[in-house]
C-alpha positions as CSV (number, residue, x, y, z in Angstrom):
1,X,259.4,-93.5,35.3
2,X,257.9,-90.8,37.3
3,X,255.3,-88.8,35.4
4,X,255.8,-85.1,35.8
5,X,253.4,-83.7,38.2
6,X,250.2,-81.9,37.2
7,X,250.2,-78.3,38.1
8,X,249.5,-74.9,36.5
9,X,248.3,-71.6,37.4
10,X,247.7,-69.6,34.2
11,X,245.5,-67.2,32.5
12,X,243.8,-68.9,29.5
13,X,241.0,-67.8,27.2
14,X,237.8,-69.8,27.6
15,X,234.7,-69.4,25.4
16,X,231.1,-70.5,26.0
17,X,230.6,-71.4,22.3
18,X,230.1,-75.0,21.5
19,X,232.4,-75.0,18.5
20,X,236.1,-75.8,19.0
21,X,238.4,-72.9,18.4
22,X,242.1,-72.7,18.8
23,X,244.0,-69.7,20.3
24,X,247.7,-69.0,20.4
25,X,249.3,-68.9,23.9
26,X,252.5,-67.3,24.9
27,X,255.5,-69.5,24.2
28,X,257.1,-71.5,27.0
29,X,260.4,-70.3,28.4
30,X,262.0,-73.1,26.2
31,X,260.6,-71.4,23.1
32,X,257.8,-73.9,22.4
33,X,254.8,-72.5,20.6
34,X,251.5,-73.4,22.2
35,X,247.8,-73.3,21.2
36,X,244.7,-73.7,23.3
37,X,241.3,-75.2,22.4
38,X,238.6,-73.1,24.1
39,X,236.0,-76.0,24.1
40,X,238.1,-78.9,25.5
41,X,240.8,-76.9,27.3
42,X,243.4,-78.9,25.4
43,X,246.9,-77.4,25.0
44,X,249.2,-78.5,22.2
45,X,252.7,-77.8,21.2
46,X,252.7,-76.5,17.7
47,X,255.2,-78.4,15.5
48,X,255.8,-78.5,11.8
49,X,256.0,-82.3,12.0
50,X,252.6,-82.5,13.7
51,X,251.2,-81.0,16.9
52,X,251.3,-83.0,20.1
53,X,249.7,-82.5,23.5
54,X,251.7,-80.6,26.1
55,X,252.9,-83.0,28.8
56,X,251.6,-83.1,32.3
57,X,253.3,-80.8,34.8
58,X,254.2,-77.2,35.6
59,X,255.1,-75.0,32.6
60,X,256.3,-71.4,32.8
61,X,255.3,-69.2,29.9
62,X,257.5,-66.4,28.5
63,X,255.3,-63.7,29.9
64,X,255.8,-65.0,33.5
65,X,252.5,-66.9,33.8
66,X,252.5,-70.6,34.9
67,X,250.5,-73.3,33.2
68,X,249.1,-76.5,34.9
69,X,248.5,-79.4,32.6
70,X,247.1,-82.9,33.1
71,X,247.1,-85.3,30.1
72,X,247.3,-82.4,27.7
73,X,244.4,-80.5,29.3
74,X,244.6,-77.2,31.1
75,X,243.3,-77.5,34.7
76,X,240.1,-75.5,35.1
77,X,240.8,-73.4,38.1
78,X,239.7,-69.8,38.6
79,X,242.5,-68.3,36.5
80,X,241.2,-70.2,33.4
81,X,238.2,-68.0,33.3
82,X,240.3,-64.8,32.7
83,X,240.9,-63.7,29.2
84,X,244.4,-64.4,27.9
85,X,244.4,-61.0,26.2
86,X,244.7,-59.4,29.7
87,X,248.4,-58.7,30.1
88,X,250.0,-60.1,33.2
89,X,251.4,-57.3,35.3
90,X,255.1,-57.9,35.8
91,X,257.1,-56.5,38.8
92,X,259.9,-54.0,38.1
93,X,263.2,-55.9,37.8
94,X,266.5,-55.1,39.5
95,X,269.8,-55.0,37.6
96,X,271.7,-58.2,36.7
97,X,274.4,-57.5,39.2
98,X,271.9,-57.4,42.0
99,X,270.5,-60.7,40.8
100,X,274.0,-62.2,40.6
101,X,274.7,-61.1,44.2
102,X,271.4,-62.5,45.5
103,X,272.0,-65.7,43.6
104,X,275.5,-66.2,44.9
105,X,274.9,-64.9,48.5
106,X,271.3,-66.2,49.0
107,X,268.2,-64.1,49.4
108,X,268.9,-63.9,53.1
109,X,272.7,-63.9,52.7
110,X,272.9,-67.5,53.8
111,X,276.1,-67.9,51.8
112,X,277.6,-64.5,52.7
113,X,281.0,-66.0,53.5
114,X,281.4,-67.9,50.3
115,X,284.0,-66.9,47.6
116,X,281.2,-66.7,45.0
117,X,279.3,-64.2,47.2
118,X,282.4,-62.1,47.8
119,X,283.1,-61.8,44.0
120,X,279.5,-61.0,43.2
121,X,279.5,-58.4,46.0
122,X,282.5,-56.7,44.4
123,X,280.8,-56.6,41.0
124,X,277.7,-55.1,42.6
125,X,279.9,-52.4,44.2
126,X,281.6,-51.6,40.8
127,X,278.1,-51.3,39.2
128,X,276.8,-49.0,41.9
129,X,279.7,-46.6,41.7
130,X,280.1,-46.6,37.9
131,X,278.8,-44.0,35.5
132,X,275.7,-44.8,33.4
133,X,277.7,-45.8,30.4
134,X,280.0,-48.0,32.4
135,X,277.1,-49.6,34.2
136,X,275.9,-51.2,30.9
137,X,279.3,-52.9,30.5
138,X,279.4,-54.1,34.1
139,X,275.8,-55.4,33.9
140,X,276.7,-57.3,30.8
141,X,279.6,-58.9,32.8
142,X,277.2,-59.8,35.5
143,X,274.9,-61.5,33.1
144,X,277.8,-63.6,31.8
145,X,278.8,-64.4,35.4
146,X,275.3,-65.8,36.2
147,X,276.0,-68.4,33.5
148,X,279.4,-69.3,35.0
149,X,278.2,-71.6,37.7
150,X,281.7,-72.9,38.5
151,X,283.0,-69.4,39.5
152,X,279.7,-68.0,40.8
153,X,278.2,-71.0,42.5
154,X,274.5,-70.3,43.4
155,X,273.7,-70.4,47.1
156,X,271.7,-73.5,47.7
157,X,268.0,-72.7,48.3
158,X,266.6,-74.1,51.6
159,X,264.2,-77.1,51.0
160,X,261.2,-74.9,51.7
161,X,262.5,-71.6,50.3
162,X,264.1,-68.5,51.7
163,X,260.8,-67.3,53.2
164,X,257.8,-69.1,54.7
165,X,255.1,-68.9,52.0
166,X,252.2,-70.8,50.6
167,X,254.7,-72.5,48.1
168,X,256.8,-73.7,51.0
169,X,253.6,-75.0,52.7
170,X,252.7,-77.0,49.6
171,X,256.2,-78.6,49.6
172,X,255.7,-79.6,53.3
173,X,252.2,-80.8,52.6
174,X,253.1,-83.0,49.5
175,X,256.7,-83.9,50.2
176,X,256.3,-84.5,54.0
177,X,258.0,-82.8,56.9
178,X,260.8,-85.4,56.7
179,X,260.7,-85.4,52.8
180,X,259.3,-89.0,53.0
181,X,257.2,-88.4,49.9
182,X,260.0,-86.9,47.8
183,X,259.4,-89.5,45.0
184,X,255.8,-88.5,44.4
185,X,254.5,-86.5,41.5
186,X,252.9,-84.0,43.8
187,X,256.2,-83.3,45.6
188,X,257.9,-82.8,42.2
189,X,255.3,-80.3,41.2
190,X,255.5,-78.5,44.5
191,X,259.2,-78.1,44.2
192,X,258.9,-76.7,40.7
193,X,256.5,-74.0,42.1
194,X,259.0,-73.2,44.9
195,X,261.8,-72.9,42.4
196,X,259.7,-70.5,40.2
197,X,258.9,-68.4,43.3
198,X,262.6,-68.2,44.2
199,X,263.6,-67.2,40.7
200,X,261.0,-64.4,40.8
201,X,262.3,-63.2,44.2
202,X,265.8,-62.9,42.8
203,X,264.5,-60.2,40.4
204,X,262.1,-58.3,42.7
205,X,263.1,-54.9,44.2
206,X,262.0,-56.3,47.6
207,X,262.6,-60.1,47.6
208,X,260.6,-60.7,50.7
209,X,257.4,-59.5,49.0
210,X,255.0,-62.1,47.6
211,X,255.4,-62.9,43.9
212,X,253.0,-64.0,41.2
213,X,253.8,-67.6,41.9
214,X,253.3,-67.1,45.6
215,X,249.7,-66.0,45.0
216,X,249.1,-69.0,42.7
217,X,250.4,-71.3,45.5
218,X,247.8,-69.7,47.8
219,X,245.1,-70.7,45.4
220,X,246.5,-74.2,44.8
221,X,247.2,-75.2,48.4
222,X,243.6,-76.5,49.0
223,X,243.7,-78.6,45.8
224,X,244.0,-82.0,47.4
225,X,243.6,-83.8,44.1
226,X,246.9,-82.4,42.8
227,X,248.6,-81.8,46.1
228,X,247.5,-84.6,48.4
229,X,248.8,-84.7,52.0
230,X,251.8,-86.9,52.3
231,X,250.5,-89.7,54.5
232,X,253.7,-91.7,55.0
């Protein structure tokens, strides 16, 4: 079984005191409650049946931050030194109909001729021309449409993302130019980061601009321990 790759880029609270002290972290996007040991950097899932270490890999938190874990321990990169109480600045989000259109048509309209894109484009047009009260109803329909993958099939993301970014570079570095290292843990982690970046772009006013995950990829690119160069 492939172990889920080790990667995170997150803001945690670190203390210089010698005594172990647990702090609550934002929940994961799956709703799991987390706690962090300031002395050992251990991260655990809080469970009424007994806490357990958070598994190795890339984890997105509900506030938008990304957590990198190896064997239950948060990786000590520069972001670990920042206080968790500092709020993560979130970009302004576009409406759900815009997200649906981008999801169906592609960030660079790669799937502009698809039926899904045409339907999403119509909903976007209805939303733009509607009154404020009607917009709420239409946006609710767009949110439901995003879940309906059979009617609104997402445009397939290119292997290295819609734009050339540090996240795409990590995918090429760890997966190989010909995808020859696709079975490696590092490749799996790199693709998770790229997927996170793409999701953030769907919600940005200007999708071509760098996202929070893009900046984390820039810091992580030189981490050869977690993202070794595919040598095959």
